[in-house]
MARBA-819864 format. One record per atom (N, C-alpha, C): x, y, z. Coordinates in steps of 0.001 Angstrom, whole numbers, plus 500000, padded with zeros to 6 digits. Layout:
REM MARBA-819864
XYZ...
This chain:
REM MARBA-819864
543102083959026389541970083042026504541119083019025241541235084102024452540378084193023275540629083076022282541866082543022267542184081502021322541811080115021789541428079958023062541137078633023607539690078525024059539292079392025007537915079369025488537610080692026165536328080912026464535868082139027104535660081846028580536401082517029427536253082301030866534907082850031346534361082254032401533073082753032919533214084152033501532146084921033394532161086285033924532080086257035445532674087258036059532720087331037516531395087865038058530834087153039020529547087564039577529664088800040459530774088916041159530956090006042120531474091265041421530751092384041577531143093634040915532509094120041377532806093933042660534089094377043199535237093571042600535044092257042453536053091412041822536274091830040372535170092156039693535265092591038302536117093857038204535884094811039089536671096050039067538138095772039402538383094835040322539769094462040642540472093861039430539755092991038688540317092382037489540669093456036458539753094380036223539993095462035268541197096290035710541259096603036998542372097397037527543710096679037320543733095361037574544965094597037396545400094543035940544444094384035024544784094335033593545363095672033132544683096769033512545133098075033050546392098556033762546656098039034954547914098400035624549104097899034814548917096764034127549968096243033251550021097013031936548864097334031397548838098109030157549444099498030345549223100087031518549712101439031806551110101429032422551688100242032575553007100092033233552983100811034582551875100636035298551663101318036578551204100296037621552158099675038351551778098645039324550949099180040486550918100503040641550165101104041750548842101719041305548365101327040139547061101810039687545995101404040703545132102353041076544181102116042153542741102330041706541852101583042370540430101885042207540153103227042858539219103992042283538960105374042694537712105425043560537925105502044888536796105591045807536080104269045990535061104261046819534258103069047084532791103384046835531975102323046827530534102550046677530043103429047814529217104425047474528722105344048492529521106630048528530734106610047943531540107817047849531390108416046457531692109736046356531638110389045051532758109857044170532393109294043019533397108715042121533475109460040798532587110435040581532629111313039419532663110543038097531901109446038047531833108674036827533048107789036579533892107624037593535109106834037441535199105760038516535713104611038146536022103555039121537528103396039322538308103760038294539766103638038345540363104903037730541354105460038410541996106682037934543500106560038175544300106893037152545740106782037359546546107251036168547855107128036305548797107628035302549286106484034425549369106736033131549909105769032179551372106124031933552275105317032500553698105624032382554243105293030998553463104569030196553891104278028834553685105453027908552625106247028161552290107374027286552360108726027993552633108695029311552656109920030134551312110645030080550240109863030192548893110430030142548084110009031371547064110815031694546155110496032794544965109730032232544677108588032842543649107686032322542534107499033353541296107436032869540150107157033730539355105980033198538841105154034098538119103943033690536803103846034451535745103579033720534439103281034314534155101800034074533845101056035148533592099609035053532102099327035225531548098510034346530156098107034451530051096594034241529630095910035289529466094460035210528016094144034865527747094043033571526374093910033090525937092448033028525828091805034167525468090390034172523972090163033997523185091000034622521739090753034683520925091621033730521580092304032824520853093171031889520379092342030693519094092360030378518579091590029230519256092017027932519426091081027018520120091336025748519456092459024962518112092507024995517412093521024197517507094923024801518101095033026000518205096345026651519651096795026862520612095898026621522007096191026974522550097394026222522165097539024955522686098645024150522265099997024708520975100122025010520477101402025549521055101674026932521258100629027733521859100796029065523285101321028940524083100762028006525469101213027832525513102650027327524627102997026402524583104378025907524319105345027056523350104999027909523015105862029057524177105943030049524860104796030272526017104766031179527108105724030728527444105661029435528535106487028897528168107963028996526953108297028612526504109704028663526550110228030095526046109423031041526022109840032439527439110015033005528334109093032684529713109162033189530428110401032676530244110717031386530893111899030809530344113187031420529059113192031736528454114358032383529043114559033782529207113479034522529800113557035862531243114057035808531988113567034797533372114015034626533426115521034366532505115998033516532472117412033161532168118286034383531204117847035183530825118608036376531942118619037404532674117504037504533746117404038498534997118157038062535082118496036775536251119222036287537507118363036203537328117043036111538491116139036010538918116037034547540175116396034278540687116356032901541463115065032691541036114310031687541686113041031337542221113111029916543206112290029642543639112106028256542792111043027562542395110019028355541590108934027800540577108455028827539379108184028343538333107623029187537946106266028615538045105222029463537725103859029042536422103425029686535506102961028864534256102396029365534367100872029232534525100194030387534791098756030398533545098012030861533085097087030045531864096354030351532065094847030193531287094091030934531314092631030789530405092164029656529793093119028963528896092785027856529695092374026611528984091746025682529612091351024420529877092580023552530779092426022580531116093528021674529865094043020970529803095352020782528631095977020173529107097055019210528825096871017920529320097804016902528689099189017044527435099260017504526776100559017650527437101376018756527798100701019863528481101393020963529870101843020517530535101019019728531854101391019213531744102628018319530754102653017454530539103815016567530216105056017386529403104893018407529037106019019277530289106613019929531173105739020415532387106206021094533346106885020123533411106397018882534250107034017872533755108456017580532437108599017453531861109923017198532106110866018374531914110356019597532167111161020796533625111596020858534526110675020559535955110979020618536324112080019637535761112001018427536062113016017414535651114400017891534431114507018437533931115804018919534708116283020139535007115376021053535682115749022298537135116174022023537812115479021113539192115865020791539238117269020187538233117607019406538162118950018821538003120023019898537438119614021058537232120546022172538310120410023249539343119612022937540434119449023896540088118517025045539137117627024821538717116700025866539213115272025551538963114366026487539503113001026363538789112190025292539518111205024762538903110205023903538034109284024737537081108603024084536225107630024755536430106275024066536890105296024831537205103985024251536401102898024953535593102133024216534867101024024844535766099780024931535651099049026025536380097786026211535355096728026604535189095720025765534180094693025997534808093456026643533959092493027013534439091281027686535467090518026834535238090456025541536177089754024657537544090434024654537576091750024816538849092476024886539605092121026169538864092005027271539481091611028534540063090206028439539318089301027788539796087923027630541071087877026778541135088691025752542340088752024917543528089248025725543286090200026611544362090717027459544897089650028402544005088787028892544429087748029831545374086737029193545376086656027852546340085781027178547765086146027566547999087422027838549342087907028164549639087902029662548626087647030486548812087741031936548295086475032631549019085349032494548551084094033103548440084162034623549213085074035256549111085210036709547729085713037122547110086515036252545760087012036557544714085920036361544961085040035392544058083890035220544066083064036497545265082868037052545377082104038296544708082843039455544946084161039557544424084950040675542900084963040721542263085133039556540810085304039532540028084034039199540744083014038687540034081799038295540637080530038883541865080206038461542437078896038767542537078620040251542950079606041033543166079348042455541863079082043209540740079388042565539447079133043193538903077743042870539631077011042007539256075623041741539735074751042893539188073533043056539674072626044113541157072334043892542003072754044830543450072698044615543972071281044467543379070334045186543897068973045078543666068403043692542711068955042961542468068511041590543290069332040597543323070653040806543963071528039826545473071332039776546090071096040945547546070960040985547990069560040585547071068606040510547419067244040144547099067006038674548128067000037847547911066629036457547803065115036386546753064630035763546536063188035646546683062758034194547078061530033995547225061023032633545988060219032239545494060522031054544393059745030493544929059059029247545291057798029372545953057074028293545019055963027790544399056228026647543413055279026128544066054027025541545366054098025249546026052978024595546864052124025542546810052405026831547617051638027765547214050160027711548207049297027811548056047837027737547641047342026355547788048201025340547516047767023972548721048006023064549767048636023581550929048947022741551832047731022566552520047742021456553546046734021217554880047363021606555379046998022774556565047639023337557846047083022714558703047996022288560035047624021795560983047668022991561611046572023339562534046507024470563970046452023952564761047425024362566161047474023961567053047739025179568204047090025216569180047386026267569924048660025890570606049250026871571376050459026586572473050178025565572992048961025562574012048584024580573403048538023175572186048020023067571515047956021766571140049351021268570756050229022193570455051617021832571673052249021173572829051935021700574079052485021184574450051895019831574238050597019682574707049891018481573671049800017358572399050063017683571341049881016688570522051152016479571192052292016549570481053571016461569626053688015204570211053409014063569488053603012807568293052660012696568472051425013153567384050445013115566226050893014008566540051396015203565495051837016141564774053065015599565511053960014940564877055124014311563838054672013286564209053699012471563293053180011442562060052553012070562250051812013173561121051165013855560132052216014367560662053295014971559795054345015515559089055106014402559783055325013303559152055982012159558028055122011591558271053831011513557251052896011023556074052842011992556376052866013289555323052864014302554440054089014156555050055224013887554293056448013686553340056316012512553799055685011422552961055516010243551787054584010499552014053527011274550921052586011555549870053214012457550271054234013227549309054923014090548486055942013315548965056278012118548271057266011305547351056563010312546070056594010575545096055895009723545122056470008314545170057801008230545197058451006926546647058765006583547338057806006034548782057900005859549192059024004915548305059426004012548671060466003064548361061862003586547729061914004741547368063207005324548420063602006345548969064808006211549967065296007159549313065544008497549904064997009542549359065168010886549688066555011415548680067237011937548878068567012511549253068443013987548588067598014707548837067430016132550086066580016358551049067065017160552262066284017430551917064960018104552623063914017719552365062605018299553124062454019608552646061555020452553261061318021755554063060025021713555313060109022161556160058929022305556135058517023771555711057289024035555719056757025397557018055984025592557831056473026533559189055964026716559352055370028113559879054176028186560202053556029464561712053525029653562171053864030864563603053813031175563751053074032499564579052024032521564647051191033714566051050650033954566353050398035219567564049652035605567172048320036236565868048022036218565355046779036804564890045848035682565423044648035656565154043735034545563676043382034424562943043380035530561537042978035496560601044169035254561144045374035127560318046562034860560468046959033399559707046334032533559831046601031098558727047515030578557701047769031408556546048580030994555907048025029725555850046708029659555325046034028474553880046433028212553564046776026973552250047205026490551835048584027022552699049214027804552397050548028333553118051629027531554353051329027070555154052312026347555470051800024944555959052712024110556385052338022754557792051748022773558666052340023596560062051925023649560528051903025096561104050774025531561721050678026856563230050499026678563984051302027418565441051179027412565875050628028765566509049465028731566989048802029958568493049030030079568875049803031100570293050042031371570828048864032176571348047870031455571848046664032102573193046947032761573586046080033672574888046195034347575040047541035061573929048065035608574029049342036327574764049168037644574492048063038319575106047825039628576410047039039433577513047745039536578820047132039317579727047458040489580896046848040518581860047108041594582459048505041437583072048988042490583659050322042499584690050475041388585436049406041133586491049438040122585928049593038708584683049189038515584080049222037185583259050490036916583165051370037926582281052533037819582635053431036639583905053732036460584310054668035413583919054151034033584161052862033784583807052269032499582297052237032311581561051899033392580104051859033302579533053242033000580048054268033692579545055622033492579786056102032066580928055761031502581219056143030123580192055523029172579862054256029401578895053568028545577494054155028713577131054500029966575812055101030223575678056424029485576699057257029572576670058558028906576539058384027394577274057430026830577190057165025394575784056695025012575190055845025849573839055329025565572795056426025667572940057325026660571998058442026800572091059345025577573296059620025127573478060456023934572819059807022714572953058482022603572329057768021486570811057843021569570262057703022780568819057786022972568309059173022586569031060214022999568660061588022644568667061763021127569673061211020462569764061310019003568566060632018334568169059477018864567013058754018313565747059584018463565548060148019650564345060941019920564299062169019016565422062855018890565464064077018087565267063783016599565726062618016151565610062290014727564176061985014327563395061449015271561982061154014998561156062367015410561269063436014637560757064746015033559240064807015139558546063798014586557083063849014696556620063594016133557526063025016969557179062790018372557594064005019201556732065012019228557064066228019955556639066140021419555781065216021747555376065006023130555973063695023620556618063730024788557240062533025344556724062319026755556194061125027003555761060741028340556640059588028795557256059751029973558273058807030436557771058022031650557962056718031591557784055841032756559189055449033215559478055566034506560844055308034974560875054330036139561926053538036155562290052743037331563819052670037322564424053837037551565874053960037454566437054605038718567721054466038920568370055077040069568448056593039886568514057293041009568484058756041032569582059365040170570784058805040241571911059380039498571675059313037995571151058181037517570866058022036094569739058958035669568731059110036521567623060019036223568127061448036071569039061854036946569589063215036892570340063428035573571150062441035171571894062538033922570960062625032719569911061827032731568953061824031625568263063182031508567861063750032653567227065070032650568156066147032112569426066086032513570412067062032048570631066945030543570694065705030039570872065491028599569676066017027813568465065795028334567263066291027670567259067818027623567678068458028723567705069925028740568694070468027707569876069858027670570912070318026740570420070235025300569518069300025034569009069094023678567592069627023496567125070414024481565824071084024412564675070104024194564745068994024894563668068000024832562802068143026082561537068485025898560598068581027011559912067231027201559420066985028399558793065694028669557836065804029845557041064768030007556243064573031213556582063189031733556615063039033048556994061770033649555882061292034568555631059991034551554560059412035353555077059061036740554306059452037756554622059063039134553312058830039881553065057583040241551848057222040992550589057783040331550475057574039019549324057989038216549206059501038058550207060239038561550256061677038323551177061950037139550963063096036512551759063504035361552602064700035787553905064477035958554814065548036373555513066093035145555457067404034950555911068013033706557224068759033878558074068684032829559315069470032819559038070917032439557832071206031965557467072563031559556820073272032742557481074295033270556997074961034483555627075592034288555335076032033064554049076696032803552863075741032876553132074430032908552038073461032947551308073445034281551969073903035345551357073888036672551542075245037334550632075628038225550756076925038906551865076893039950552298078066040359553324078171041390552715077859042762553395077025043531552971076706044898554192076820045808553960076794047102555076076844048050555839075524048030557171075618048110557988074406048079557956073659049413557694074369050499557702073828051866559072073239052230560111073735051560561467073249051817562155074156052825562742073561053833563507074277054853564993073965054668565812074929055009567257074761054880567924075062056213568735074139056686569507074382057890570711075253057548571226075951058559572426076757058351573560075856057879574288076274056809575403075446056350576400075161057468576792073908057574577772073495058573579166073675057978579972074530058594581312074820058087582304073837058700583028073112057848583982072100058303585419072586058140585782073001056916587161073410056641587142074505055577587459075725055987587394076871055077588396076807053934589417075959054058590436075877053014589993074981051851588914074225052038588444073292051017587596073999049962587502073400048789586619073916047728585552072878047382585267071964048343584259070937048129583139071079049153581919070729048746580756070856049624579846069650049470579034069411050500578042068339050494576650068964050507575776068492049620574371068892049634573524067666049924572775067732051018571841066668051394570443067192051122569694066493050287568361066970049888567363065843050114566401066109051033565442065081051441564027065505051080563383064735050211561994065023049832561075063849050136561539062927050999560706061773051357560529061637052874561116062555053630560931062540055084561775061522055812562985061263055327563885060340056019564656061129057084564223061048058325564758061882059391566210061568059750566648060325059453568017059955059797568985060163058637568526060815057566569351060931056362570656061674056641570577062799057324571781063580057588572782062775058404572306062044059403573201061223060227573873060133059396573105059529058477573668058478057619574759059046056721574494060224056136575478060852055255576738061207056034576567061814057228577736062183058040578545060959058427577869059848058737578569058607059073579363058098057874578761058177056688579457057750055476580694058614055222580554059911055454581678060830055240582813060533056221582450060278057483583463060062058521584128058692058418583369057689057988583883056323057977584691055994056726584582056828055695585235056503054430586336057505054114587139057173053134588226058049052700587637059179051863586972060131052552586224061189051883587076062454051834586987063238050751587777064482050683587358065483051754588255066402052061587951067451053040586829068343052508585858068630053370584658069370052972584651070761053611584236071752052831584102073108053373582733073315054016581674072971053279580309073160053776579520071865053692578580071698054625577534070688054503576194071410054565575417071284053489574113071958053395573028070895053434572027071106054295570945070136054445569606070823054174568864070323053178567538070850052863566527069717052877565298070036053312564278068999053439562886069600053347561918068772052917560513069186052892559947069025054296559252070029054762558760070059056137557937068828056479556956068487055648556093067348055962556578066060055297557751066112054657558385064912054156557738064252052964557009065011052140556409064368050978556158065391049874556214064906048629555834065706047470554357065442047226553548066494047300552105066294047391551387066196046052551893066866045011551185066848043738552092067305042612551546067410041427552321067757040233552959069135040339552193070107040812552723071465040943553848071503041973553667070776043068554695070730044111555960070056043595555810069002042792556969068308042229557826069258041400557185070102040612557909071036039755558728072020040570558145072549041642558850073556042445559944072919043292559752071666043732560794070963044497561999070679043603561734070229042367562821069982041415563588071269041126562863072372040989563503073667040756564344074079041954563859073822043157564602074153044373565909073369044444565883072101044049567091071282044053568121071830043062567689072128041836568631072663040838569163074027041267568300074868041860568743076179042348569765076043043479569574075025044330570509074801045439571900074459044915571948073642043872573238073283043262573916074526042700573148075358041987573729076566041395574153077573042463573395077646043564573761078552044644575079078127045290575234076828045567576452076334046219577672076548045330577546076324044039578704076522043168579080077997043061578111078898043332578407080340043310579261080767044504579402079888045497580245080191046664581721079887046396582066079566045177583436079221044847583741077745045030582700076943045150582856075498045335583150074837043987584151073964043957584544073288042716583952071878042599583670071238043743583103069883043744581920069839044702580760069387044196579565069249045034579222067768045138579130067255046355578773065854046594577289065825046947576511065201046077575053065268046154574473063966046709573819064072047887573166062933048532571660063198048528570913062335047854569488062583047632568621061493048227567494061909048806566411060997049170565146061628048600564854061309047360563767061963046635563095060955045709561832061205045317561231060375044269562075060477043002562275059365042328563186059342041173562820060363040088561523060566039782561203061570038760561644062987039133561738063283040443562220064604040856563654064807040379564462063748040475565845063830040011565900064085038508565037063426037759564949063624036310564596065078035996563618065624036711563172066996036481564211068008036937564906067725038048565926068641038563567086068752037586567505067619037007568551067665035993568132068519034815566848068445034472566328069213033340566246070703033650566153071062034916566012072466035303567353073128035635568461072372035554569768072909035911570295073779034771570307075093034997570684076033033931572156075938033554573028075826034553574463075762034267575151074974035372576260074367035015577010073559035976578488073893035831578995074679036775580393075087036736581264074190037615580641073509038574581370072610039472581231071164038998582069070297039526581887068867039328580805068389040283579854067617039774578754067126040590578922065621040813579201065244042054579357063838042415578016063354042969577360062454042253576032061991042661576153060607043296575521060442044471575597059194045226574221058549045289574199057225045455572929056546045693573096055582046854571983055349047540571982054504048729571922053040048317572821052240048852572894050831048503571709050037049016571717048753048727570590047878049080570348047818050577571411048020051375571247047968052832570641049250053394570481050269052525569901051572052895570724052294053946571998051934054072572876052562055058574159053111054438574652052471053383575922052864052788575682053495051417576197054739051259576091055432049985577247055046049063576954054931047784577971054673046776577951055803045753579130056229045322579165057266044287578811056631042952577789057179042325577302056599041075577973057219039865578180058535039923578721059209038732579267060575039083580057061133038193580533062508038269580057063220037011579343064330037196578775065070036071579416066455035988579785066852034789580297068210034559579461068871033460579730070132033204578968070861032194579190070301030791580304069609030607580618069053029278580239067587029146579533067038030144579151065608030084578259065352028875577327066278028600576421066102027456576518067313026515
């Protein structure tokens, strides 16, 4: 936190001691470090006592939350605190290797000098060192422990606001959008690179000054001719001819993969655009492929969904419950090496029945398992929830392939950006992934693509 801002001090003394205990439990590699006694009990000048497994030493900590002490008196108060605590330790006969005096007060050079002098004399007598720890030191420690920031600060913010990342785009409806088809992306790579580079220069008022802050590329991806995101994004890619006959699927998929690879090459070549915000109106299968291609090329992004900002970076949002339930896998034929995964994040209660009907009515391969997962309340509630749902989907794919499954047939009812994020979170793909999408009648599934680990 020291490099960004100073968090507010904790009003409650007990919370302050808990925070100190949690920080030092990590420093001491001791997850069971405990507060020593309670108020009203003899504490012998100590609030926390325990073993440091990193140094094999016994450590003692005195905590003082100096919120209400006037600035002109804080120094004398700390001096008296340290003297009194050391006297109590001596009377109690408790032998420590190190004694830490932890305060919520600001750093004080006189107190530091006092502790150095005390340590020198005490070490000569075989006693513990005395080390002051100020509020700024605690804040520096929190840089390494984001879970503690969440525990003591973030989780106490209004959750509906904190978990919802929102986009503040001052340039929306003022951009000059470049519209290209997927075929043009493939055939005009160098020209599009030049256009984006030129666009970057026109956005830089001081053209001779090197920009320190990475620029943001606003990218639109669509399979709908009327969804161009005009004036909202810098570049829109329209995947034309997405809806084709079954006989044309293989040729279409080859062209889509080539176009995605070209788009990735364009993005990577314009390295000044380190931040990417995506607007999408594409089918689930294409979104999954795009996410997988971005992951393979280490491209991070944020995607817009209903004015929320969903991030591919897990650290951008806190961990929340997925609220995903899984039914027991339905075993069909143990001799098969193929499985079906049904994943519902929109609350379509008849989804499993529709998938089973499609499997039974069509010339479908023999299936070993059918796995059905769904969100309990049938909706993705916010940005943090979107991240964990996408992770759950990618984890489900990896879990099923670990059962010796060679082909996974994926039937999804999810917000399209979830598919994009799930593809990005897929660590490895050892099985063939057959991705299906629901046709216009919302009853018949069509296989959109087959994805393998070597697709991108």
